[in-house]
N, C-alpha and C positions, 0 to 999 in steps of 0.2 A: 159335387166332390169337395170334401173338406180340404182346405189348404193350410199349410203350416209354414212358418219361417224356418230358417236353418237351425240345426241342433245347437250350434254355437250361440245363436241369438237366444234360444230358449234357456241355455245355461246362464246367459247374462241377465235373464229376468230374475234370477235369484238375488240380484243386486239392484234394488229399486233406485232409480236415478235421483229421487228426492233425498234418500238417505245418503247416497254417494256424494251428492252436491253439498249436503250439510257437512260431511266429513272434509270435503275440499275447502269449504269456507273456514272450518275449524283450524285447519293446518295451513291455510293460505297458499295452497300448492299451485293455484292458477294465477298467483300474483305476477304481473308483467308478462303473462303468457301471450304469445302472438300466433294464433291459428291452431296450434297443437294443444288440445286440452288434456287435463288429467285423466278424463274418461278415455280419450284416445290412447294414452300411455297404458292405462289399465287393460284395455282390450288387447293391445299389442303384447303386453307381458303375459296375459293369460293365454294368448295364442302361442307364445313361446313355450309355456308349460304344457298345455294340452297337445300342441302339435309337435313337441320335442324339437323345436328349431334350435340349431346349434350356434347361430351367430345372428348379429343384427341384420346381415344381408338376407338370411333365410326368413327372418320375421317380416321384414319389409317386402321382400319379393313374394313371400307366401300370401300376404294380405293383398298385394297389388294384383296378383293373378286372379283373385276373387273380387275384383273391384266392383263388379256389378252387384255383389251381395253385401257390400260393406254398409249400405244404408240401413240394413236390418240390424246392424250392430250399434247403431247410433254414431257411426263414423262416416265422414264424407269421402275420405280417400286414405290411402295408406301413408304412413309417415316416411320421411327420409331417414337414412341411417344416422346422419349427424344430428338430426332433430331428436330422435329417440335416445341416442347416446347422451345428449345434453340433458334431456329430461331425467334420465336415470341417475345422472351425476348430480343434478342440482335440486330436483324436487324432493321434498322431505319424505323419507321412507316411512315415517310414522303414519302417513295417510293410509298405507296398506295395513298397518297394524289395526287402525280403527275399522277399516273395511272387514278385516278378519274377525274382529269382535262382533260386528254387526251380523255377519253370517253365522258365527258360532251360536248366537242366541236362537236362530232359526233351527239349526241342527239339533240343539239340545231339546227343543220341543218335539222333534221327531224321534228322540231316543227315550221318551217317557215310557216307563214300565219295562225297559230292557235291562234289568239288573240281573247279574249272574249269581250273586250271593243273596242269602236271605236277610242279612242284617241291613238296616236302613241307613247306615253311615255312608257318606260319600267316599268312594275308593279312588285314589289317584296314584299314578306312578311318576316318580321324579328321576330323570336321567339326563345325560348329555352325550353329544356325539361330536367328534372332531372332524372338520372338513379341511383337507390339506390344500394349501395354496403354494404357488411359486413365489418364493421370497424376492426374486428379482422383479416381479411384476407387482406384488402386494407387499411392499416394504413396510407398511404400517402394521402388518399382521405377523410380526416375528414370533416364532414359536420355539424353534431350536436354533442352533448356531447357523445352520444352513437351510433351514426349513421354515416355511410360513404356514399358518393355520388359523382358522376361526373355530369357535365352539358354539354349537346350538344346544341350549339348555331348554328342556321341554317338560311340561306337566301334562300327562295323558289321563283324561277322564275315562274311567272304565265303564261308564254308562254310555255305550255306543263306541267306546274307544276313540274319542275325539281329542285332538290336541287343544287344551283349554288355556295354555299359557306358554309363551316362548320368549327367550332372551338370547340375543346374539352377542357374543363377547370375543375378545381375542383368545387364541389358544392357551395362553398362560393362566387365564383366570380359573381359579380352583372351583370345583363344584360346590363345596360347602360355603364359599363366599357368596355365591348367588342364592343358595338355599336359605341362608340366614335372612335375606331380604324378603322372602316370600311370606305372605300371610294367608292362613287357611281358616276356613269356617270351623267353628267348634264342632267336634265329633268326627271330623274328617280322618280317614285312615290313609297315611302317606307311606307308600312302599318304595324302597330305594336300595341300591347296592351298597357295598362296604365303603365306597368312596365318599359317602356322606356321613360316616360315623364321627360324631362330635358329641360327647356326653353332656357338655354344658348346653348345647343346642337342644339335645333331647330333653333336658330338664325344662327348658323354656317351652318346648312343645307341650310338655305335661301340664305346665301352669296354664297354657292357653286352651287346654281341653282337646288337644290334637293328638291322635295316636300315630305311631310309626311302626313299621315292620322292616327289618333289615337282617342281613347275615351277621353272625358274630365273628369277630376277628380271631384268628388262631392264637395270637399272643395276648389276648385280653386277660387282665388281672382283676379278679373279683372274688368276693366272699359269698357263699350260699347262705341266705337268710332263712329260707323255708323250701321244702320240697313238697310238691303237690301230688296227690294220688294219681296213678296212671291207670286208665281204663284197660281192662283185659281184652285181648284179641285185637289190639291196635298196633300200629307201627311206631307209637310214641315211646321213645327211650328215656326221655327226661323232661320234666316240667318244673322249673325252679324259680324262686324269687331270689334275686342277687343284688349285691351292692358293689359298685366298682371302686377300687382303691383310689382312683384319681379324683373322685368326688369329694366335696368339702365335708358333708355331714351325712352319716348313715341314718336316714329317716325315710318316711313313706314317700316323700316327693322325689327322693333319689333312688328308690328301689325300681328295678326293672325285672323283666321276665325272660327266661331262657327256655326255649322249646327245642328239643332234639328229636328228629324224625328219621326213621330208617326208610330209604328208598330202595325197594326191591329191584326196580328196573336198572338202576345204576349201581346197585350193590354197594352203597355207601350211605353214611348218615349226614344230615344237614342240620346245623344249629342256627336257630333264628333268635333275634333279639327284639323285644317289643316292650311298650309300656301299657299295653292293653291287658288287663287282668281278667276281663270278662269273656272274651272269645274262647272257644274250644281250641285246643292245641292243633287239631287238624285244620281248623279254619285259618289259623295263623299261617300254617304251611301252604294252604291253598291260595291265600292272598299273595304270598310271595311268588308262588309259581306263576300266577297270572301277571306278574310284573314283566314276563317275557314279551308281552304285547307291545311294550314301549320299544323293545329291541327290534321287533318286527316292523314297527312304525318307521324307525330310522332306516331300516333296510328297504322298505317300500318306497319311501320318498326319494331315496338316493337312486333306486333302480328305475323308477317310473317317471320322475320329474327332473327338471334341469336344476340341479343344486350342487353338483360337483365341479362344474366349470361355469365361468361367469362371463357375462357380456361386457362388463366394465370392471375397472381395477380400483376405483376409489371406494371407501367404506359405504357411502350412501347407495351406490349402484349395487353393491353386494347385498346389502340389507334389503333393498327393494326387491331383488330377485328372490331372496330367501322367503320374504313375506308373501310374495305372489305364489311361490311354491306351496306354502302352508295354506293359502286360500284355495289353491287348486286341490290340495289334499282334502280339505273340508268338503269341497264340492263332490269329489269322488266318494267320500264316505257317506255324504247325504244321498247320493244316487244309489249306493248300495243299500242303505236303510230303506229307501222308498220303493225299491224294486222287488218284485216277487221272484225274479230269476236268481239263481245262486251264483252271483258274480264273485270271482276272486278279484282283488284290487288290480292285479297286474293285467288280467284279461280285460277288465273294464277300461283301464287306461289305454291299452293297446288298440282295442276296437273303436273306442271313442275318437281316437286320433284320426281314423279313416272316415269318420262320420260327421266331422265338424260342420261341413258345409252342405250336408245332405238335407233336403227339405222333407222332413217327416216328423211325426209326433215323437218327442223325446221319450216319454214314459211308455208309450206303446212299444218302442224299440227296446227299452230297458227290460220290459217284461217278456218280450218275445224277440230276441235279437236276430234269430236266424230264420224268421219268417218275413216275406216281402210285405211292403206296405199294402194294406187291404184295398186302397183306392186305385192301385195301379191296374188290377184286372178289370175293374169297372170302367176305367178310362179307355182301355184298349177295346173292350167290348162295344163301347159306344161308337168307336170309329169304324167298326166292321159293318158291312152291308147286312141288311135284315135277313134273318134266317140262318146266319153263320155264327156258330158259337165257338168260343175258345176251347 
């Protein structure tokens, strides 16, 4: 009979210890550590995410109740609450950003050939989401007069819909301030909402060979330079080359494209702004429609992982928890990609929570979650007297 370690242990095998320890050395996160290693903290915080533990007590108690199985996780025993709280407060959160990047490279290999659109350009969505905090507990995260918040800025890669970049800032940081610091590969198509409209930044993206697609503001002031022919039998209402009055010089580098499409389902028109002159108008509209995936990502991570309430109140503990949530999200997406069963992310997260310390083959369970382990019947048959069948 083939034996397996726990499903949680098999999930941790996605993080080779050599790579993890290299990250620990890079960030010196085990400096002056006494007994409780960074790996132990990582295991505890992943258990928090996958097991939906709501407090330090639940994390430590949940691991302690499975003490006989902790050696399979590379941990000798469960941490104390004070020890885990101190680690989250003081050990650098950047360690988990590095671990996230290590796992991302593995997930990107699994998404090879999973492109939705025919064009070869990399398609990404840029967006942010506000996470509310209590100002009395998180006084460093003041957002409004009586309200605290932080903001998660995210870049979603549409090849597999993986989070490829993230930044955590206070709630007051504007979206465009973070966007201006990003650098994209030449030819990338960046889709964003109207909160990122900055015509000078759009000119910079054009110089860098980066394309953008966004919605046009209702009060935008521009001059039509050229009108393109509209194919018959389509929902395209307008396809124009324009120049914005706020720009310095009306030349090719400052010309943009406006595409207006009629949506029969919503019975209204939508106007898109881009610097891509080569894509068909319907492709421009389809890329923006696919931007909705980043909104679904924020919804999924808030509903299925622990990211709305926090185990610690200082900035380092908050960022540590957010980055471990992003790592857990990558793991869930990787399992979805590798499974032949049609998992929704919410069902996968929910059922995985109940299977963490079950000893069975992870990918056999992923592909057939409602079938019992095949070795169970064989084991019971071997225990029965000869001539008696199950």
